[in-house]
C-alpha positions in Angstrom: 133.5 111.7 77.7 134.2 108.2 79.1 137.6 107.6 80.6 139.6 104.8 78.9 139.9 102.8 82.2 136.0 102.8 82.5 135.3 101.3 79.1 135.7 97.7 80.3 132.7 98.3 82.7 130.4 99.8 80.0 127.7 97.6 78.2 128.7 96.6 74.7 126.6 97.7 71.6 127.5 96.2 68.3 126.5 98.5 65.4 126.2 96.7 62.0 126.1 99.4 59.4 128.0 99.7 55.9 127.4 103.5 55.7 130.8 104.9 57.2 129.0 108.3 57.9 126.2 106.6 59.9 128.8 104.4 61.6 130.6 107.4 62.9 127.3 109.1 63.9 126.1 106.1 65.9 129.7 105.4 67.4 129.6 108.8 69.1 125.8 108.9 70.0 126.3 106.4 72.9 128.7 107.7 75.5 127.3 105.3 78.0 128.2 102.2 75.9 131.3 100.6 74.4 130.3 100.8 70.8 131.8 98.3 68.3 131.1 98.7 64.6 131.1 96.3 61.6 130.3 96.9 58.0 129.3 93.4 56.7 128.2 90.0 57.9 131.6 88.5 58.3 132.8 91.5 60.4 129.6 91.4 62.5 130.0 87.6 63.2 133.7 88.3 64.2 132.8 91.1 66.4 129.9 89.3 68.2 132.3 86.3 68.9 135.1 88.5 70.2 133.2 91.0 72.3 129.9 89.2 73.1 127.8 92.4 73.1 124.2 92.2 74.8 122.7 94.4 72.2 123.1 94.9 68.3 121.7 97.4 65.8 121.5 95.8 62.4 120.9 97.4 59.0 119.2 94.8 56.9 120.8 96.3 53.8 124.2 94.9 54.0 126.7 94.2 51.1 126.8 92.4 48.8 122.9 92.9 48.9 122.9 96.5 50.0 119.6 97.2 48.2 117.8 94.0 49.5 117.4 92.2 52.8 118.9 88.8 52.1 122.2 89.4 53.6 120.7 91.3 56.6 118.4 88.3 57.3 121.4 85.9 57.0 123.3 88.0 59.5 120.3 88.1 61.9 120.0 84.3 61.7 123.6 83.5 62.2 124.0 86.0 65.2 120.9 84.4 67.0 122.3 81.0 66.3 125.4 82.0 68.3 123.7 83.8 71.0 119.9 83.2 71.3 119.5 85.8 74.1 121.1 88.5 72.0 118.9 91.7 71.6 119.1 92.5 67.8 117.4 95.9 66.8 117.1 95.9 62.9 117.0 99.1 60.7 114.5 99.5 58.0 113.5 102.2 55.5 109.9 103.4 55.4 109.2 101.1 52.5 110.7 98.2 54.2 108.4 98.1 57.4 107.2 94.6 56.3 110.9 93.3 56.2 111.4 94.7 59.7 108.3 92.9 61.1 109.5 89.7 59.4 112.9 90.2 61.3 111.0 90.4 64.5 109.2 87.2 63.7 112.5 85.6 63.1 113.9 86.6 66.6 114.9 90.2 66.4 114.1 92.4 69.4 112.8 95.5 67.9 113.3 97.9 64.9 113.7 101.5 64.0 113.0 103.4 60.9 115.5 105.3 58.7 116.3 108.2 58.6 117.4 107.6 62.1 116.0 109.7 65.1 118.9 109.3 67.5 116.7 110.0 70.5 114.2 107.4 69.5 116.9 104.8 68.7 118.6 105.7 71.9 115.5 104.7 73.9 115.1 101.4 72.0 118.8 100.6 72.8 118.5 101.5 76.5 115.3 99.4 77.0 117.1 96.5 75.2 120.1 96.7 77.6 117.6 97.0 80.4 115.7 93.8 79.4 118.9 91.9 78.6 120.2 92.6 82.1 116.9 91.5 83.7 116.9 88.3 81.8 120.6 87.7 82.6 119.9 88.2 86.3 116.8 86.0 86.1 118.9 83.2 84.5 121.5 83.5 87.1 119.1 83.2 89.9 117.3 80.3 88.3 120.5 78.4 88.0 120.9 78.6 91.8 117.3 78.3 92.8 118.1 76.7 96.3 120.5 79.6 97.3 118.1 82.3 96.1 116.7 84.7 99.0 113.0 84.7 99.1 112.9 88.3 98.1 114.7 87.5 94.8 111.9 84.9 94.0 109.3 87.8 93.9 108.4 88.5 90.4 107.1 92.1 89.7 107.5 95.1 87.6 104.9 97.2 89.4 106.1 100.2 91.3 103.5 99.4 93.9 105.2 96.1 94.9 108.7 97.3 94.3 108.0 100.0 97.0 106.8 97.2 99.3 110.0 95.2 98.7 112.2 98.3 99.5 110.2 98.8 102.7 110.7 95.3 103.8 114.4 95.3 103.0 114.9 98.6 105.1 112.9 97.2 108.1 114.8 93.9 107.9 118.0 95.5 109.6 116.0 96.3 112.7 114.4 94.0 115.2 111.0 95.7 115.0 107.8 93.6 114.9 106.3 93.8 111.3 102.7 93.3 110.3 102.0 92.5 106.7 98.5 93.5 105.6 97.1 92.1 102.4 94.5 89.8 100.8 95.1 86.0 100.8 97.5 84.9 98.1 99.4 88.1 97.8 102.7 86.7 98.9 102.8 87.6 102.6 104.6 84.4 103.6 107.3 85.0 100.8 107.8 88.7 101.9 108.2 87.5 105.6 110.9 85.0 104.4 112.6 87.6 102.4 112.7 90.0 105.5 114.2 87.1 107.5 116.8 86.4 104.8 117.8 90.1 104.6 118.2 90.4 108.5 120.9 89.7 110.9 118.9 86.6 112.0 119.2 84.9 108.6 121.3 82.2 110.0 118.6 81.3 112.6 115.4 79.4 112.0 112.4 80.8 110.1 109.3 79.2 111.6 105.9 79.7 110.1 102.4 78.9 111.6 98.9 79.6 110.3 96.8 80.6 113.2 93.6 80.0 111.4 94.5 76.4 110.4 94.8 75.1 114.1 92.0 74.5 116.4 91.9 77.0 119.3 92.4 74.2 122.1 95.8 73.2 120.3 97.2 76.7 119.3 98.5 77.6 122.6 100.5 74.4 122.6 101.7 74.9 119.1 102.9 78.4 120.0 104.4 77.9 123.5 104.9 74.2 123.7 104.1 71.9 126.5 105.5 69.9 129.2 105.2 66.1 129.6 102.0 65.3 131.2 100.5 68.7 130.7 97.4 67.2 129.3 96.1 63.7 128.0 98.4 62.7 125.2 101.3 64.8 126.3 103.8 62.0 126.4 107.0 64.2 126.2 108.0 67.7 126.5 107.6 69.6 123.1 109.0 72.9 122.2 106.6 75.5 120.7 106.9 77.5 117.6 108.2 80.6 119.4 110.8 78.6 121.1 111.9 76.8 117.9 112.3 80.3 116.3 114.9 81.4 119.0 117.5 83.5 117.4 115.5 83.6 114.2 112.1 84.7 113.0 108.5 83.5 113.8 106.0 84.3 111.1 102.4 84.3 112.4 100.0 84.0 109.4 96.3 85.1 110.1 97.2 86.5 113.4 93.7 87.9 113.6 92.4 84.4 114.2 94.1 84.1 117.5 91.6 83.8 120.4 91.4 86.6 122.9 92.6 84.4 126.0 95.7 83.4 124.0 96.4 87.1 122.8 97.1 87.8 126.5 99.8 85.4 126.6 101.3 86.4 123.4 101.4 90.0 124.6 103.3 89.0 127.8 105.9 87.3 125.6 106.3 90.4 123.4 106.6 92.6 126.6 109.0 90.4 128.6 110.5 88.0 125.9 109.9 85.0 128.2 107.5 82.2 127.6 105.9 79.4 129.8 105.1 76.1 128.2 101.7 74.6 128.8 101.9 72.9 132.1 105.2 74.4 132.8 106.2 76.6 136.0 109.3 78.2 135.0 109.9 81.1 132.4 112.1 80.5 129.4 113.9 83.4 127.8 113.5 83.4 124.0 115.1 85.9 121.4 112.6 85.6 118.5 111.5 88.2 116.2 107.8 88.2 115.3 106.5 88.9 111.9 102.7 88.6 111.4 100.1 88.8 108.7 96.4 88.9 108.3 93.9 89.7 105.7 91.3 90.5 108.3 90.3 94.1 109.3 92.1 94.5 112.7 90.8 98.1 113.3 87.1 96.7 113.2 88.1 93.8 115.3 89.6 96.2 118.0 86.5 98.2 117.9 84.4 95.2 118.4 86.8 94.0 121.2 87.7 90.9 119.2 91.5 91.8 119.1 93.4 93.5 121.8 94.6 97.1 120.9 97.7 96.8 123.1 98.7 93.5 121.3 98.1 95.1 117.9 100.5 98.0 118.7 103.2 95.4 119.9 102.8 93.5 116.7 102.6 96.3 114.3 105.6 98.4 115.1 105.9 98.5 111.3 102.9 98.0 109.1 103.4 97.0 105.4 100.4 97.0 103.1 100.6 94.5 100.2 98.8 95.5 97.0 96.4 92.8 95.4 97.4 91.4 92.1 94.7 93.5 90.5 96.6 96.6 91.8 99.9 95.7 90.2 99.3 96.3 86.5 101.4 94.0 84.2 102.3 91.6 86.9 99.7 89.0 86.2 101.2 88.4 82.8 104.7 88.4 84.1 103.9 85.9 86.8 101.8 83.8 84.3 104.7 83.5 81.9 107.0 82.4 84.7 104.5 79.9 86.2 104.0 78.4 82.7 107.6 77.8 82.0 108.3 76.3 85.4 105.2 74.1 85.7 105.6 72.8 82.1 109.3 72.0 82.8 108.3 70.2 86.0 105.5 68.2 84.3 107.5 67.4 81.2 104.8 69.3 79.2 105.1 70.2 75.5 103.7 73.6 76.5 106.1 76.5 75.5 104.1 79.6 76.5 101.0 81.6 76.5 98.9 82.5 73.4 97.9 86.0 72.9 94.3 85.4 73.8 95.4 83.8 77.1 97.5 86.8 78.0 94.7 89.2 77.2 92.4 87.1 79.4 94.8 87.1 82.3 95.2 90.8 82.0 91.4 91.4 82.2 90.8 89.0 85.1 90.3 90.5 88.5 92.2 87.7 90.4 90.4 87.7 93.7 92.5 84.8 94.8 95.7 86.8 93.7 98.9 85.1 92.8 97.8 81.8 94.4 94.8 81.7 92.1 97.0 82.5 89.1 99.4 79.8 89.8 96.7 77.2 90.3 94.9 78.3 87.2 98.1 78.2 85.1 98.8 74.6 86.5 95.4 73.4 85.4 95.9 75.1 82.0 99.1 73.5 81.3 97.6 70.1 82.0 94.7 70.8 79.9 96.5 72.3 76.9 96.5 70.3 73.6 99.1 72.4 71.7 102.3 74.4 72.5 100.6 77.5 73.8 98.1 77.7 76.5 94.9 79.4 75.2 92.1 81.4 76.9 90.0 78.2 76.8 92.7 76.1 78.6 92.5 78.8 81.4 88.7 78.5 81.4 88.3 82.3 80.6 86.4 84.0 78.0 88.6 85.0 75.1 86.4 87.6 73.4 87.0 91.0 71.8 86.3 92.8 75.0 89.0 91.0 76.8 91.4 91.6 74.1 90.5 95.3 74.1 91.4 95.8 77.7 94.7 97.3 76.8 93.7 100.1 74.3 95.4 103.3 75.1 93.0 105.4 72.9 90.0 104.3 74.8 91.6 104.4 78.3 91.4 107.3 80.7 94.4 109.4 81.0 94.9 108.5 84.7 95.4 104.8 83.5 98.1 105.4 80.9 100.9 104.3 83.1 99.2 101.0 84.1 98.2 100.3 80.5 101.8 100.9 79.2 103.3 98.7 81.9 100.9 96.0 80.9 101.5 96.1 77.4 105.3 96.2 77.8 105.1 93.2 80.2 103.0 91.2 77.8 105.3 91.9 74.9 108.5 91.1 76.9 109.7 94.6 76.5 109.2 94.9 72.6 108.2 98.6 72.0 106.9 98.0 68.5 104.6 95.2 69.6 103.6 97.1 72.8 102.5 100.1 70.5 100.4 97.9 68.3 98.8 96.2 71.3 98.0 99.7 72.8 96.5 100.9 69.5 98.9 103.8 69.0 101.9 104.6 66.9 105.4 103.9 68.1 106.4 107.6 68.3 103.3 108.3 70.5 104.3 105.4 72.8 107.9 106.8 72.9 106.6 110.3 73.7 104.4 108.9 76.7 107.2 106.8 78.1 109.4 109.9 78.2 106.5 112.0 79.6 105.9 109.7 82.4 109.6 108.9 83.1 109.3 105.3 82.3 112.7 104.8 80.4 113.9 102.3 83.1 
């Protein structure tokens, strides 16, 4: 039983149901919610305006049209006009499934069948609250984009990536050197910025340098700086990136491309925390944390004497392996939706989202260029799109039956169930009914699988 003083902190659920017995049953079925009830449209609208619940369960058969759906649809339309973000779960009898699907087309979040299975309905309600909370947080963060920590800008629903983020957050509190291992385009710099933002050095500078993009003869000067007259063209003393990051964090991207001769000087800095500028004769103490990244196989490079083993162990006190986009089921669609909205807004485009064929193609694509490739392809698609929704053709992908059937639970191996379910739920914005349809299974079967795999949250 929830204490009265705790009620204000509970999520609010509005139950719109004219059956008093069912009202009572539903009121006591949710001890983890503050349940508000209404028996007709006027009462529902009044309670919605007064309490602003995040989730509503709505019986379509409301008086004075208890045997029909006209009043239920009118209530749905009016509630969504007041709060477009509201998650409305409609009730339907077995013979009224078509009406429930129509309600979803008009903006309802999901539906449940009568007679009510409290456990099944409870799962729908919990997921609706979860999705509502995520959307609210995303809106809050988007409203203050400039102040968002880098970690908060990482969009993922994949446990593999969430584990990486938790690891980065834990090591941020230390001063250990961190090495991020992952393919190009997986978000290594964003994670490095997130680590910096979560550390005690967050008020210091975050300086990034791509070691592969700078010619070998200039890289030493870029990292360590140079004194005036150190070489032809050195007309003034210049601080290097290590010195610029004093009190903060230096991100060395593609550290595997640092030449051997320069590796020795970098190792000395890591051991002594002192640098010498090119052409300089005095040591300069620098307090800079090093975070580095590479997509190269450093173990092989060490075996081939192309990378110093002692430097590796100085740089890799903590190693974090970042999964590719292909190893993060469902994330490609989540990211694609976000990129589509942002890019369309930036370009003033009429595009509003992704067509089903485009989402199927995105799901089936291997994304060798990872998130960077996905963002670039979405940008091109928004430019090329003729209608309000990006199609598979706009993405320059094949939109055939095979791509659309990638998410089909009946044909998938048992070991891939979790991945397929996550992909379906991501593609359908958390709508369980639509997810079940996409997976090619019944709703009860999907509920059973979600419970079996502990995927309620």
